[in-house]
N, C-alpha and C positions, 0 to 999 in steps of 0.2 A: 750878412754871409760873404765869405772871402770870394773874391774875383776869381775868376779859373785858368789853368790851364790847357791844352789842348794833350789829348794822350790819342799819337796813332799807334793801332796797331797792324801788322803786317802777318798773312800767310797763315800759318798756325796760330799764332796769337790773336790774330782777328777771329780764327773758328772756333777758336777754347770762348774766348770771352762774347761771343755772338753778336761781333759790331765791329767796326774799321776805327771808329776813335771816342774817344770818353771826352765831356767835360770835367775836369778834375778842380777842387776848387783847391786853392793854396793860400796859406797865409800873405799878406804883404810882401814880409822880410822872407817869401820863398819858404823853400822845402828841399831839402838835402835829396838828389835824385835817388840813394839807396832808400830813403823811407819811403816816398812815392813806390819802390819796386815792392817794398814790403805791402804796402796799404793796398797795392794793385792785387799783389796774392792774394790776401786777406779778402777782398773783397770779390775777386772771381775766383776760386778753387782749381777750378779746372784748368786755369791760368797759369797757376805758379809754376807745371815744372818746365812751360816751356820759357819762363820769365831766366828759369834757372841757368839755358844755356844761351841768350839771346844777349843782341847789343845795343847797345842804347845811345841816341842820337838825341841831343838838344839843343835846337834850331840849326838843324841840318849840321852839326859838328859831333861826328863821333866823340863819346864821353869815354876816357881812361880811366877818371875818378869819380867813383860814384859819391863822392863828396861835393860834387858842382850843385848848387842849390837851381832847383825850377821855381821859376818866378810866375806871378800870374800874367797872361799874354802870352806864356813860352807854349811853344810846342816839343812835345818829349816823345820820340817814336820809339818803338821795340820792333827790333828784326829778328828775328830767329833765324837760326842757321837755315841757310838755302838748300837745295839738292837740284842736282841735275847737273847737267853739264856742257 
């Protein structure tokens, strides 16, 4: 079994998935962030609409390109739009 990355879910993403964090297996060579987002949507269909409007961070760095690779031991965070003001 490949080592895991940690997926952190915030706000509506946490509610949709029913958890604040997931351990996600990724191959040693990594996985494109885009592929991880698609896999999350398949595994958690209620999360899919939120993923379409979310921002993603990889190891606390905002991703501007989902081609970046998520590797074992990385932290991938899903930040949906926030309301309030």
